[in-house]
C-alpha positions as CSV (number, residue, x, y, z in Angstrom):
1,M,-48.5,94.8,-106.6
2,S,-51.8,95.4,-105.0
3,T,-52.4,96.0,-101.4
4,A,-54.3,92.7,-101.0
5,E,-51.5,90.6,-102.3
6,T,-49.0,92.4,-100.0
7,A,-51.2,91.6,-97.0
8,T,-51.5,87.9,-98.0
9,K,-47.7,87.5,-98.3
10,V,-47.1,89.1,-94.9
11,E,-49.7,86.8,-93.2
12,T,-48.2,83.7,-94.9
13,K,-44.7,84.8,-93.7
14,G,-45.9,85.2,-90.1
15,Y,-47.7,81.9,-90.1
16,N,-44.5,80.2,-91.2
17,R,-42.6,81.7,-88.3
18,G,-45.0,79.8,-85.8
19,L,-44.0,76.3,-87.0
20,I,-41.4,74.0,-85.2
21,L,-40.2,71.0,-87.1
22,G,-43.5,71.1,-89.0
23,F,-45.5,71.5,-85.8
24,T,-47.4,74.5,-84.7
25,M,-46.6,76.0,-81.4
26,A,-49.6,74.4,-79.8
27,E,-48.7,71.0,-81.1
28,S,-45.1,71.4,-79.9
29,M,-46.3,72.3,-76.5
30,L,-48.5,69.3,-76.3
31,L,-45.6,67.0,-77.4
32,L,-43.4,68.6,-74.7
33,V,-46.0,68.1,-72.0
34,F,-46.4,64.4,-73.1
35,C,-42.6,63.8,-72.8
36,L,-42.6,65.4,-69.4
37,L,-45.5,63.2,-68.3
38,L,-43.6,60.1,-69.6
39,M,-40.5,61.1,-67.6
40,T,-42.5,61.8,-64.6
41,G,-44.2,58.4,-64.8
42,A,-40.8,56.7,-65.0
43,I,-39.4,58.6,-62.1
44,I,-42.5,57.8,-60.0
45,A,-42.3,54.1,-60.9
46,N,-38.6,54.1,-59.8
47,E,-39.3,55.8,-56.6
48,R,-42.2,53.4,-55.9
49,L,-39.7,50.5,-56.4
50,K,-37.2,52.1,-54.0
51,A,-40.0,52.7,-51.5
52,N,-41.1,49.1,-51.6
53,N,-37.5,47.9,-51.1
54,A,-37.1,50.3,-48.3
55,V,-40.3,49.0,-46.6
56,K,-39.0,45.4,-46.9
57,E,-35.6,46.4,-45.4
58,V,-37.4,48.2,-42.6
59,A,-39.5,45.2,-41.9
60,R,-36.4,42.9,-41.8
61,L,-34.6,45.3,-39.5
62,E,-37.6,45.4,-37.2
63,D,-37.6,41.6,-37.0
64,T,-33.8,41.6,-36.3
65,L,-34.3,44.3,-33.7
66,K,-37.0,42.3,-32.0
67,K,-34.7,39.3,-31.8
68,K,-31.9,41.4,-30.5
69,E,-34.2,42.9,-27.9
70,K,-35.2,39.4,-26.8
71,D,-31.5,38.4,-26.5
72,L,-30.7,41.6,-24.7
73,K,-33.5,40.9,-22.2
74,V,-32.2,37.4,-21.6
75,L,-28.7,38.8,-21.1
76,E,-30.0,41.5,-18.8
77,T,-31.8,38.8,-16.8
78,K,-28.7,36.7,-16.5
79,L,-26.6,39.8,-15.6
80,T,-29.1,40.8,-13.0
81,A,-29.0,37.3,-11.5
82,L,-25.2,37.3,-11.5
83,S,-25.1,40.8,-10.1
84,G,-27.5,39.7,-7.4
85,Q,-25.2,36.8,-6.5
86,I,-22.1,39.0,-6.5
87,S,-23.8,41.5,-4.4
88,L,-24.2,38.9,-1.7
89,V,-20.4,38.4,-1.4
90,D,-18.2,41.0,0.1
91,K,-15.2,42.0,-1.9
92,R,-12.9,41.4,1.0
93,K,-14.3,38.0,1.4
94,L,-13.5,37.2,-2.2
95,E,-9.8,38.2,-1.7
96,E,-9.6,36.1,1.5
97,D,-11.2,33.1,-0.3
98,W,-8.7,33.4,-3.2
99,R,-5.8,33.5,-0.7
100,E,-7.2,30.4,1.0
101,L,-7.5,28.8,-2.4
102,V,-3.8,29.4,-3.2
103,E,-2.8,28.1,0.2
104,A,-5.1,25.0,-0.2
105,R,-3.6,24.2,-3.6
106,E,-0.1,24.4,-2.2
107,A,-1.1,22.1,0.7
108,V,-2.5,19.6,-1.8
109,K,0.7,19.7,-3.7
110,A,2.7,19.1,-0.5
111,L,0.5,16.2,0.5
112,K,1.1,14.5,-2.9
113,E,4.8,14.9,-2.5
114,Q,4.6,13.4,1.0
115,G,2.7,10.3,-0.4
116,V,-0.7,10.9,1.1
117,E,-3.3,8.4,-0.2
118,R,-5.0,9.3,-3.4
119,D,-8.6,9.3,-2.0
120,K,-7.6,11.9,0.6
121,I,-6.0,14.1,-2.0
122,D,-9.1,13.9,-4.2
123,E,-11.2,15.1,-1.3
124,L,-8.9,18.0,-0.8
125,A,-8.9,18.7,-4.5
126,K,-12.7,18.8,-4.5
127,G,-12.6,21.4,-1.7
128,V,-10.1,23.4,-3.7
129,A,-12.5,23.3,-6.7
130,V,-15.3,24.6,-4.6
131,L,-13.3,27.5,-3.3
132,M,-12.2,28.2,-6.9
133,Q,-15.8,28.4,-8.0
134,K,-16.8,30.7,-5.2
135,S,-13.8,33.0,-5.9
136,I,-14.6,33.8,-9.5
137,D,-15.5,37.5,-10.1
138,V,-17.8,37.5,-13.1
139,S,-18.1,41.3,-13.1
140,D,-14.5,41.5,-14.4
141,P,-14.2,39.7,-17.8
142,E,-10.4,39.8,-17.8
143,R,-10.2,38.4,-14.3
144,L,-12.8,35.8,-15.2
145,K,-10.6,34.6,-18.2
146,E,-7.6,34.4,-15.9
147,R,-9.5,32.3,-13.4
148,I,-10.8,30.0,-16.2
149,D,-7.2,29.6,-17.5
150,A,-6.1,28.8,-14.0
151,L,-8.8,26.1,-13.7
152,L,-7.7,24.6,-17.0
153,A,-4.1,24.6,-16.0
154,A,-5.0,23.0,-12.7
155,E,-6.9,20.3,-14.5
156,N,-4.0,19.6,-16.9
157,A,-1.6,19.4,-13.9
158,L,-4.0,16.9,-12.2
159,N,-4.1,14.8,-15.4
160,D,-0.3,14.9,-15.6
161,Q,-0.1,13.9,-11.9
162,R,-2.4,10.9,-12.6
163,R,-0.3,9.8,-15.6
164,L,2.9,10.0,-13.5
165,E,1.3,8.0,-10.7
166,E,0.3,5.3,-13.2
167,E,3.8,5.2,-14.6
168,L,5.2,5.1,-11.0
169,K,2.9,2.1,-10.2
170,A,4.1,0.3,-13.3
171,A,7.7,1.0,-12.3
172,L,7.1,-0.2,-8.8
173,A,5.5,-3.4,-10.2
174,R,8.6,-4.0,-12.3
175,G,10.8,-3.2,-9.3
176,K,8.9,-5.9,-7.3
177,D,9.6,-8.4,-10.1
178,L,13.2,-7.5,-10.0
179,E,13.3,-7.9,-6.3
180,V,11.8,-11.4,-6.6
181,L,14.5,-12.3,-9.2
182,L,17.2,-10.9,-6.9
183,A,15.8,-12.7,-3.9
184,N,15.8,-16.0,-5.9
185,A,19.4,-15.4,-7.1
186,E,20.5,-14.6,-3.5
187,S,18.7,-17.8,-2.3
188,E,20.5,-19.9,-5.0
189,L,23.8,-18.2,-4.1
190,E,23.2,-19.0,-0.4
191,K,22.5,-22.6,-1.2
192,T,25.7,-22.8,-3.2
193,Q,27.7,-21.3,-0.4
194,Q,26.1,-23.7,2.1
195,T,27.0,-26.7,0.0
196,S,30.5,-25.5,-0.9
197,K,33.1,-25.6,1.8
198,P,35.5,-22.6,2.0
199,H,38.7,-23.0,0.0
200,E,37.6,-26.5,-1.1
201,W,38.0,-27.2,-4.8
202,P,36.1,-29.9,-6.8
203,P,38.0,-33.1,-6.9
204,I,39.8,-34.2,-10.1
205,I,38.5,-37.4,-11.6
206,S,41.4,-39.4,-13.1
207,L,40.7,-42.2,-15.5
208,S,43.9,-44.1,-16.2
209,E,44.8,-47.3,-18.0
210,A,46.1,-48.5,-14.7
211,S,42.6,-48.3,-13.3
212,G,41.2,-50.2,-16.3
213,Y,40.2,-47.4,-18.6
214,F,41.9,-48.4,-21.8
215,F,42.3,-46.9,-25.3
216,R,43.5,-49.0,-28.2
217,S,47.2,-48.3,-28.9
218,G,47.7,-45.1,-30.7
219,S,44.0,-44.6,-31.0
220,A,41.2,-42.5,-29.4
221,E,38.6,-45.3,-29.7
222,L,37.0,-46.2,-26.3
223,T,36.5,-49.7,-25.0
224,E,33.1,-50.9,-24.3
225,K,33.6,-50.9,-20.5
226,F,35.1,-47.4,-20.7
227,T,32.0,-46.1,-22.6
228,S,29.7,-47.9,-20.1
229,D,31.3,-46.3,-17.1
230,L,31.3,-42.8,-18.7
231,N,27.6,-43.1,-19.1
232,G,27.0,-44.5,-15.7
233,S,29.0,-43.9,-12.5
234,I,31.3,-41.3,-14.0
235,S,28.5,-39.0,-15.4
236,A,26.7,-39.3,-12.1
237,Q,29.8,-38.3,-10.1
238,I,30.4,-35.3,-12.4
239,A,26.7,-34.2,-12.2
240,D,26.9,-34.4,-8.3
241,N,30.1,-32.3,-8.2
242,L,28.6,-29.7,-10.6
243,K,25.6,-29.3,-8.2
244,R,27.6,-29.4,-5.0
245,Y,30.2,-26.8,-6.0
246,G,28.0,-24.6,-8.1
247,V,30.1,-24.9,-11.2
248,D,29.2,-25.2,-14.8
249,I,32.3,-26.1,-16.9
250,V,33.7,-29.6,-17.4
251,E,37.2,-29.9,-18.7
252,V,38.3,-33.3,-20.3
253,I,42.1,-33.4,-20.5
254,G,43.9,-36.1,-22.4
255,H,47.4,-37.2,-21.1
256,T,49.9,-39.6,-22.8
257,D,53.2,-41.1,-21.9
258,E,56.4,-40.1,-23.8
259,Q,56.5,-42.9,-26.3
260,P,56.5,-41.4,-29.8
261,L,53.9,-42.3,-32.4
262,S,54.8,-44.2,-35.6
263,R,52.3,-42.3,-37.8
264,L,54.0,-39.7,-40.0
265,N,51.1,-37.5,-41.0
266,S,48.2,-36.1,-38.8
267,N,44.7,-35.3,-40.0
268,M,43.7,-33.7,-36.6
269,D,43.6,-30.1,-38.0
270,K,41.2,-31.3,-40.7
271,L,38.9,-33.6,-38.8
272,A,38.9,-32.7,-35.1
273,I,36.1,-30.1,-35.4
274,E,34.0,-32.5,-37.5
275,V,34.4,-35.3,-35.0
276,L,33.6,-33.0,-32.1
277,A,30.4,-32.0,-34.0
278,L,29.6,-35.8,-34.4
279,K,29.8,-35.5,-38.2
280,K,32.6,-38.1,-38.4
281,P,33.5,-41.1,-36.1
282,V,36.3,-40.9,-33.6
283,T,38.1,-43.6,-35.6
284,A,38.5,-41.2,-38.4
285,M,41.1,-39.1,-36.5
286,G,44.7,-40.0,-37.0
287,P,47.1,-38.1,-34.8
288,A,50.9,-38.2,-35.5
289,D,52.1,-37.0,-32.1
290,N,51.2,-37.2,-28.4
291,A,49.7,-33.7,-28.4
292,G,47.2,-34.8,-31.1
293,L,46.6,-38.2,-29.4
294,G,45.8,-36.5,-26.1
295,L,43.3,-34.2,-27.8
296,A,41.8,-37.0,-29.9
297,R,41.1,-39.1,-26.7
298,A,39.7,-36.0,-24.9
299,I,37.3,-35.4,-27.8
300,S,36.2,-39.1,-27.7
301,V,35.4,-38.9,-23.9
302,A,33.8,-35.4,-24.3
303,N,31.4,-36.7,-27.0
304,V,30.2,-39.5,-24.7
305,L,29.6,-37.1,-21.8
306,R,27.8,-34.6,-24.0
307,G,25.3,-37.2,-25.0
308,N,24.5,-38.2,-21.4
309,G,21.2,-36.8,-20.1
310,A,22.6,-36.2,-16.6
311,L,24.9,-33.5,-18.1
312,E,22.5,-31.9,-20.4
313,G,23.2,-28.2,-20.9
314,V,26.7,-28.4,-19.3
315,T,29.7,-27.0,-21.3
316,I,32.3,-29.8,-21.9
317,L,35.7,-28.8,-23.2
318,P,38.2,-31.3,-24.6
319,L,41.9,-30.4,-24.0
320,S,45.3,-32.0,-24.4
321,A,48.2,-32.0,-22.0
322,A,50.0,-34.6,-24.2
323,Q,53.1,-36.0,-22.4
324,L,54.0,-32.9,-20.5
325,V,52.1,-33.3,-17.1
326,M,52.9,-36.2,-14.8
327,P,50.3,-37.7,-12.4
328,G,50.1,-35.4,-9.3
329,D,50.3,-32.2,-11.5
330,K,54.1,-32.3,-12.0
331,L,55.8,-31.4,-15.2
332,T,57.9,-34.1,-16.8
333,T,61.6,-33.8,-17.0
334,G,61.9,-36.5,-19.7
335,Q,60.9,-39.8,-18.1
336,A,60.4,-42.0,-21.1
337,G,58.9,-45.5,-21.2
338,N,55.6,-47.4,-21.3
339,V,53.8,-46.0,-18.2
340,E,50.1,-46.9,-17.9
341,T,49.4,-44.3,-15.1
342,R,50.5,-41.5,-17.5
343,R,48.1,-42.6,-20.2
344,R,44.9,-41.2,-18.6
345,I,41.9,-38.9,-18.9
346,E,41.5,-36.3,-16.2
347,I,38.1,-34.6,-15.6
348,R,38.2,-31.3,-13.9
349,I,35.2,-29.0,-13.2
350,R,35.2,-25.2,-12.6
351,R,33.1,-22.1,-12.8
352,R,32.7,-20.1,-16.0
353,D,34.6,-16.7,-16.1
354,N,31.6,-14.4,-16.6
355,S,33.9,-11.3,-16.7
356,V,35.1,-12.4,-20.1
357,L,31.6,-12.7,-21.5
358,A,30.7,-9.2,-20.1
359,S,33.8,-7.6,-21.9
360,E,32.9,-9.1,-25.3
């Protein structure tokens, strides 16, 4: 091999060593610089974005700071004004005012308990409120809160007091109504006592066959004259006695003689209540003994009296004494015979036993 060929091979080998991925060293350096420039541009753009955001945040914070400074100045102005007011009041004077406030509130409470007029109490309460306002120490927030709580408690107490006063007024009004009712009842009782003589009982009205008040034999049917007298003079006499003696019960008692009845069967148990309720006529009753006959005649008279306007609202009770009670309130010892004076209706009046009603 010649020297020229050897030199050419060596030069070619050296040239190949200067290549990187097919680029020469100069080209590779240029590519590297270009990549670095791209990276630098990206970093710069990112930093600019951050810088812009930071500038905006700074501007926002500056606006907020300016607002806070304005608020701070307003607060400082108020604080200065309050401090100036507080500086005019001696601390000892505050303590004395507070003590006077407590004493004044106690005095107002005592006056309310003693029944002092509301207008007077309101004037005193306004004075207490003025003292309370003067005694507030705004330099001590905790103390200020306590005073505000005390004011609210005082206001609630005053509202409760007003509510209780309204309830008391309503109760007093109801009490006055009850007093009026009691006075009326006492007046009526006094009138009754004045018209009723001590130990004097209402008279018994006796309506016997001997006096012309007849029933048909064995029947409870009234004669026309008997019915007319019951609706006239007899009802008027009963009404007068009810008013005079202050009573409210009329007892109609049927009496018979001792002659037995000829009827074998009685329908009194079945029909007595219906006749008393005016659902059936008196003639429908058929007693089989003197006890039933006395009751049937008492029901007949009671029904006439119950329909009389002079006795409206009065309780009228039909009763039977049968043949057991003689005229003059004597028990029979077995005096048989046809005796007109024993066949009678007795009308007695009395006062209702209210203790029985109260126990039911």
